[in-house]
C-alpha positions as CSV (number, residue, x, y, z in Angstrom):
1,M,-59.2,66.1,53.3
2,I,-57.5,67.7,49.7
3,D,-60.5,66.6,48.2
4,L,-62.9,69.1,49.5
5,F,-60.9,71.8,48.1
6,P,-61.0,74.0,44.5
7,R,-59.2,72.7,42.1
8,E,-55.8,74.3,41.9
9,K,-53.2,74.2,39.5
10,V,-50.3,73.1,42.0
11,R,-50.9,70.9,45.1
12,L,-52.3,72.1,48.2
13,F,-50.7,70.5,51.1
14,P,-51.8,70.7,54.8
15,V,-49.2,72.5,57.5
16,G,-48.2,69.7,60.2
17,R,-50.7,67.6,61.1
18,L,-52.8,66.0,63.2
19,D,-53.3,62.4,64.9
20,E,-56.3,60.2,64.2
21,E,-57.6,60.7,68.1
22,S,-57.7,64.1,67.5
23,E,-59.5,67.1,65.6
24,G,-59.9,70.9,64.8
25,L,-58.0,73.3,62.9
26,L,-55.8,72.8,60.1
27,I,-54.1,75.0,57.6
28,V,-53.8,74.0,54.3
29,T,-52.2,76.0,51.5
30,N,-50.6,75.6,48.3
31,D,-47.4,78.3,49.0
32,G,-44.6,76.4,50.2
33,D,-41.9,78.9,51.8
34,L,-45.1,79.8,54.1
35,A,-46.1,75.9,54.8
36,H,-42.8,75.8,55.7
37,Q,-42.1,79.0,57.9
38,L,-45.4,78.1,59.7
39,A,-44.0,74.1,60.3
40,H,-40.5,75.4,61.1
41,P,-39.7,75.5,65.4
42,R,-37.5,79.0,65.2
43,Y,-40.5,80.9,64.2
44,R,-42.8,79.9,66.9
45,I,-46.0,80.1,65.9
46,Y,-48.5,79.7,69.0
47,R,-50.7,76.7,68.8
48,T,-54.2,76.2,71.0
49,Y,-55.9,73.4,72.0
50,R,-58.4,72.9,74.2
51,I,-58.1,68.9,75.9
52,Q,-60.2,66.6,78.1
53,V,-57.8,64.6,80.6
54,A,-58.3,61.7,83.6
55,G,-58.0,63.2,87.2
56,H,-57.2,66.3,87.6
57,P,-53.7,67.5,87.5
58,T,-52.5,69.6,90.3
59,S,-51.2,72.7,89.9
60,E,-47.7,71.4,90.5
61,Q,-48.0,69.3,87.8
62,L,-49.2,71.7,85.4
63,Q,-46.0,74.0,86.4
64,K,-44.0,71.3,85.6
65,L,-45.4,71.1,82.1
66,R,-44.6,75.0,82.0
67,D,-40.8,74.3,83.0
68,G,-40.3,71.6,80.9
69,I,-39.7,67.9,80.6
70,F,-36.9,66.8,78.6
71,F,-37.9,63.7,75.1
72,K,-35.1,62.0,73.1
73,E,-35.8,65.1,70.8
74,G,-35.1,67.7,73.6
75,K,-37.4,69.2,75.8
76,F,-40.6,70.3,75.6
77,R,-43.0,72.5,77.3
78,V,-46.1,74.6,77.2
79,I,-46.2,78.5,76.6
80,S,-49.2,78.2,79.0
81,V,-51.9,75.7,80.0
82,R,-55.2,76.8,82.2
83,V,-58.5,74.6,83.8
84,A,-60.8,75.3,81.8
85,G,-63.4,72.7,83.5
86,K,-64.1,69.8,85.3
87,K,-66.5,67.0,84.8
88,G,-67.3,64.2,87.2
89,K,-63.3,62.1,87.3
90,S,-62.0,64.4,84.3
91,T,-60.5,68.2,83.5
92,F,-60.5,70.3,80.9
93,L,-57.3,72.5,80.0
94,E,-56.7,74.8,77.0
95,V,-52.7,74.4,76.7
96,V,-50.7,76.5,74.5
97,L,-47.7,75.5,72.7
98,G,-44.8,77.0,70.6
99,E,-44.0,74.3,68.9
100,G,-45.5,71.6,67.2
101,H,-44.0,67.7,67.8
102,N,-45.2,64.9,67.1
103,R,-48.1,64.3,69.7
104,E,-46.2,66.4,71.7
105,V,-49.5,67.7,73.8
106,R,-50.2,63.8,74.7
107,R,-47.1,63.0,75.6
108,L,-46.5,65.5,78.1
109,F,-49.2,64.8,79.8
110,A,-48.8,60.8,79.9
111,R,-45.1,61.6,81.9
112,I,-47.4,63.5,84.3
113,G,-49.6,60.5,84.7
114,H,-52.9,62.4,83.1
115,K,-54.0,60.9,79.6
116,V,-55.6,62.9,76.9
117,M,-58.7,61.8,76.8
118,S,-59.8,64.2,73.7
119,L,-57.8,66.8,72.0
120,E,-59.1,69.9,69.7
121,R,-56.8,72.6,68.2
122,L,-58.7,75.7,68.9
123,A,-56.4,78.4,66.9
124,F,-52.5,78.2,65.0
125,G,-51.2,81.7,66.1
126,P,-53.9,84.4,64.7
127,L,-56.0,82.1,62.7
128,K,-58.9,80.5,64.9
129,I,-61.6,78.1,64.0
130,A,-64.3,80.0,65.4
131,K,-67.9,79.0,63.9
132,L,-66.2,76.1,61.1
133,K,-68.5,73.5,61.0
134,R,-66.3,69.8,60.6
135,G,-65.1,69.4,56.7
136,A,-65.3,72.8,56.1
137,Y,-63.0,75.5,55.3
138,R,-62.5,79.6,54.3
139,E,-59.7,81.1,53.3
140,I,-57.5,83.6,55.3
141,T,-58.1,86.9,55.3
142,K,-55.7,89.9,54.6
143,D,-55.9,91.2,57.8
144,E,-55.1,87.2,58.9
145,M,-51.6,86.9,56.4
146,T,-50.5,90.5,57.8
147,Q,-50.5,89.2,61.3
148,L,-48.9,85.6,60.5
149,R,-46.3,88.1,58.0
150,E,-45.6,90.0,61.3
151,I,-45.1,87.5,63.6
152,L,-42.6,85.3,61.4
153,T,-40.7,88.4,60.3
154,R,-40.9,89.2,64.4
155,N,-39.8,85.6,65.3
156,R,-37.3,85.1,62.6
157,S,-34.9,88.3,64.2
158,T,-35.2,87.1,67.9
159,P,-34.9,83.6,67.4
160,S,-36.1,81.0,71.3
161,K,-33.2,79.9,73.3
162,E,-34.6,75.8,72.8
163,A,-34.8,76.5,68.7
164,G,-31.6,78.2,68.5
165,D,-29.9,75.3,70.5
166,R,-31.4,72.7,68.3
167,E,-30.3,74.7,65.0
168,K,-26.6,75.1,66.5
169,K,-27.2,71.0,67.0
170,H,-27.8,70.6,63.5
171,Y,-25.9,73.3,61.8
172,R,-23.0,71.8,59.4
173,P,-21.0,74.7,58.1
174,S,-20.8,74.4,54.6
175,S,-17.1,75.1,52.0
176,D,-16.0,78.2,51.4
177,K,-15.7,76.9,47.8
178,K,-18.9,77.1,45.9
179,T,-19.8,74.7,43.3
180,V,-22.1,76.5,40.2
181,K,-23.9,74.6,38.4
182,K,-23.9,75.4,34.6
183,S,-26.6,74.0,32.3
184,F,-25.2,74.1,28.4
185,T,-26.6,73.5,24.6
186,R,-25.3,72.5,21.7
187,S,-24.8,75.0,18.7
188,S,-23.2,75.4,15.5
189,R,-20.4,76.9,17.9
190,G,-20.2,74.0,19.9
191,L,-21.0,74.2,23.6
192,Q,-22.7,77.1,24.6
193,E,-23.9,78.4,28.3
194,K,-27.5,78.1,28.5
195,K,-29.0,81.8,29.3
196,R,-31.9,81.4,32.6
197,T,-35.2,82.8,31.1
198,P,-36.6,83.9,34.4
199,V,-40.1,81.8,34.8
200,S,-43.3,83.9,35.6
201,N,-45.2,82.6,38.2
202,K,-48.8,83.1,37.7
203,R,-49.9,80.8,40.4
204,K,-52.1,82.5,42.9
205,P,-50.9,81.6,47.0
206,K,-53.7,80.2,48.7
207,T,-54.3,79.4,52.5
208,Y,-56.6,77.6,54.0
209,V,-58.6,77.1,57.4
210,F,-60.2,73.7,57.4
211,K,-61.7,71.6,60.3
């Protein structure tokens, strides 16, 4: 997939992933900080999916997905789910997630007894796949980047209860004493601390939407 993009001086990498049975929107970037924030659960960047499942889930079953189901990683739940149509013995639904756990949609629907037959990611926050053809990509716009930054800033200051609980669980208090690493260079006067010279970052952040 990365070979389809123009050559950059730094490595491009995808944000998150889609399993081999799924398709749809992926974000590809060379901005490590942005990638980390988009993938981290605490920032709650909503992902929107269109799925087809076997059978016809009841309203009670869909409510169970909204309320949440416990897995070994914690409690998974959908932000919203609605029926988008039916075809024979299958149902189309639009599902919105607040986090991106491994095969989360498939695992949730398996728990309520409805196998996911197809899955396509339609949107990642304000970024939408729209009419992008398979194998094509586009650079995100300034307006889209502004919207992303606003969401990240807002959600950083107001973490969800689930994300907060997970961070407390994995929190490791650091020592009061800070260890400062210094590098030295030899000279005729002996060892001297090497002065750090700021390195100018000439690379331009690039972020793409890929299908």
